[in-house]
N, C-alpha and C positions, 0 to 999 in steps of 0.2 A: 552374576558372580558370585549370588551370595553364597551356593552350592559349593563352588571353588574353592572360597575362602574358606569355609567348613574344613573342606578337605585339606587345604595347605596348612589348618590349626593342628589336625589329626596327625599331618605327616611329620610337624615340629614336634607333638606329644610323644609319638613312638620313637623319635629320633632321640629324644631325652630318655626314654626306659631304655633303648641300646644300649646308650652309654653307662647307665647305672648297670642294668644287667651284664655287659662288658667287665667293667669294674670288679663285680662281685664274682664275676667269674674266676679272674687274676688273683683275688683276695683266698679265694675256697684253693685255686690251684696249689699257691705258697703253701699256705696251713694245711693240706692234704699231704705235701712230701715231707714235712714235719713230723706230722703224726703217722703217717704209713711209715716211715722208717723206725720210729720206736716201736709201734706193734707187731711189725717184723720180728724186730730182735727181739722182743719179750716173747714172740710165738715160738721163737728157737729155744726161750730159756722152759716155758711152758709144756713145750713138745717131750726133752727132757725130763722135766719134772714129771709128766703123765708116765713115762715110761719108768719112772722110779715108783710111783705109785701100785703099779701094778706089779712088778717084780718084787716088791715086798707085802706083797699080799695083804694093804689095806684094811680091805673089808672086810678081815674074819674078827675082827675088834671093834667096830664100830656098833653102833648101840643096836637092837635091835626093834623093831616096829611095835612088839608086844610090852616094851617099856615106854612108850609113848602116849599118853593117856588124852593128851588133849586133841579134838577133832580142826583146831583151826590151821590155815596157812599160811606162812608167808611169802609175799614173792616181791623179791628184788625185779624192779624194770627201770632199764637204761633208756632214755630216749634223745631227743636232741633238744638244745638248748632254742631253738630258734625255728619257723618254718623254713619255706622256700628249699626245701630239699626234698623233693618228689613225695615217694608214695613212701619214704622212709621208716615214720610214724606208723602211718595208717595199716600197712601189713602187719606188724607187728603187735599192735594195739588188736587188729581183728585175731591174731592169733591166741591173743591173753583173753579175750572177752568169751572167743568160743570153747578156749580149754575151763576156765572159771564161771560162767554165767550160773553153772548149773546148782554152784555151791556158793554163791555169790555171800551168803551171810558170815562164814567161814574165812573169809580172805581178808586178809591185812596185806597193805601194799607199801612196800618203800617204793619212793620215787626217786632216780638221779635225771635232775634238769626239770624242767617247767613245764615241759609238752606232756610229761606223764601226769603231773599233779591236775594239768586242766583237765585232761581225758577222764582221769578216774576219778576226779571232782565231779563231775558233767555228770559221769556214769554212776553215781552213787557206792562207791567202792570205799572202805574205811582206810584210808592214808594216815598209817603213825608217822611218815615220819618224810622231809624233803629237803634233797642235798642240789645244791646250786655250785658246783664248780666253777672255777674262770677256765679260759679257754686253752690257758696253756697251765695244766693240772699236772700232779705229781701224786707219788701214793702217798703221803702223808696227809692230803686233802680228802682224804677217803676212811680218817680214821674213825671218824662217829659213825659211819656205814657199819664198817667193820666191828665196831664195839658193838653196834645192837644186833646183827647177825650173832655174834661172838657168844654175849650175853643170853640170848634166845636160845642157842643151841646148849649152853649149860643148863639151864632153866627147864630144860625141855619143855618150850610154851608151843611150840606146833610140830604138829603132824608131820609137815613138810615145808620144808624152805628152798626154795628156786629160783634162779635168777633168768629174766629174760632180758634177751638183747638182739643187735643185728650182726651178726658175723659177718666179717670184711673177709668175702671170699676174694673179689677183684673191685676193678674199678668199676669196672658195667655190672656186678655181679653182688646182693646182698642173701643172707639166709636166715629169714627170722628166728632165733636160737632160743632154745631152752635146757637149762640144765640144773637136774636137783641135786643140790649139795649136802641136804640134812634129809633122812638118813641118805649117806653116798652108797649107792647099791652098783653093783658089779654090770650088770646088764645095761642098765640109765649109764653110768661110765661109758661101756664099751659104745651103746647109742650114739654116745655124744663125742666119743673119738671117732666113730666113723663120719658123722657129719662133716667134722672139719678134717676129714679125708688123713685123718692119721689113723692107722694099722695097727693099733697095739696087742691083740688078740694072739697072732702068731709068734711076739716075742714072750719068754717065759724066763724065768731064773732058772732054770736046767741049761740054758745057752749059755751061760755066766760061769766059769771056773773062780768063783768068788767064796769065801768063806765070809760070810756077813757077820759082826758081831754088833751088836745093840748097847748103847752105852744112854743113861745110866740104866733104864730099863726098859723092854718092852712095850709097857702101856705107856711109859712117859714118853718116848722116842715118837711112838702111834700118834698120840694125840699132839704132840706139837708138829708132825706131819700134815697132821689133817688140819691144822688152825692154820697153817703155812699154806695149804692148798686153797683153802677157803679165803685168805686175804690175797692171794696173787690170783686167784679165779676173780674175783671182784673188780680190781683193776684192771686184767686182761681184757674183761668185757667191757668196761667202761673205755680201755683205749680202742678198741676193735669199733663200738657204737662210733665213737667221734671219727674215726677214721672214714667211715660210709658217710657219716653227714657232712663230712667235708665231700667226701667224690660224689655225693647224691646231689648236693646243691651247686657243684660245676658243672654237671652234669643238665640240670634243670637249668640253670643260667643259660650256658651254650645254647640250648631248646630253645629259651625265649628270645635269647639275642638272634638265633637263624630266623626265628618265625618273624622277629619284629623288621628285620630286613628285610624279609620275602613279603610281608605286607607294605611296608614302604614301599617297595617297587609297583607291587601292585597301585597303591594308591597314588604316586606320583604319574604312572600311566591314564591312570583315572582324570587325575588334578589336569594333565597337561591335553586330555580330549574335550573335557570340559570347558577349558579355557580356550582352545582353538574351535570350541562350538559356541563359546561366547563372543570370540574376535570374528569369527565368522558371519553370526547375526549381526553384528554392529556392521560390518560392511555391504549387508544386505540392505539394512534400513537405510544408510546413506543412500545406496544407490538407490534404491527408490524413493527415497526424498528428494534428490535431484530430478531421476526420470519425471517424477511428478509436477515438480515447477516447470521445467521444460516443456513439457506438454501444456 
């Protein structure tokens, strides 16, 4: 019976795990619906914004590469706050590591949420800032990150500034994504638009019968639009990544719950067989003892 007791103890432990994973699945589902709605609404806004950037030909006034003397690169990495979300972080971190390991000594990292901090600290990257947001964050919670990026652009401190995050395509699909936000290049911009399934290359200003008047001046307008794009892009990346974090955790917890149910059924069958064998053995011993006494 010792073995049967051990199996019964395992069944009880698995039952407790099943209750925990089931609760986490429900929590992640509720959180996903809230963040998903915000992400989808903001995506509609960003889609229109990207069209505007292309229409006004923003690239013609942006800084040229020869104006930038530094060889350093800043990467803004959006990770999850906690684990238990499948391969969400590992795929993104692998992409970043493959992209940057050859030039590691010139890489500065700005981390959003602590899992990025843990990875890049262990990997001996130079982390300049970490932002830990609350679960129900809004745009103003990212003001420090936006200020650091904006200040770095004004000072031309970095040769490139890139943002890495997981794009939320749908509940079952994630895309580890990268966008170079400084200097913003047309080819890179189109590649990013294609990645998020937005075909803006076919849309040109000639298709619109608009007379665009820019006030107060063209340079002021372009600078404002560019800074607005960077600010909104950072917030959008965090929204998309958070949506996929909840989706990934929901899927991971559902899989864990289903696996625990299957394992519980397997162990229950094994326990019943062990118990039946033990009962059969006891009956055999009783019958044998009785036969010996009668003999």
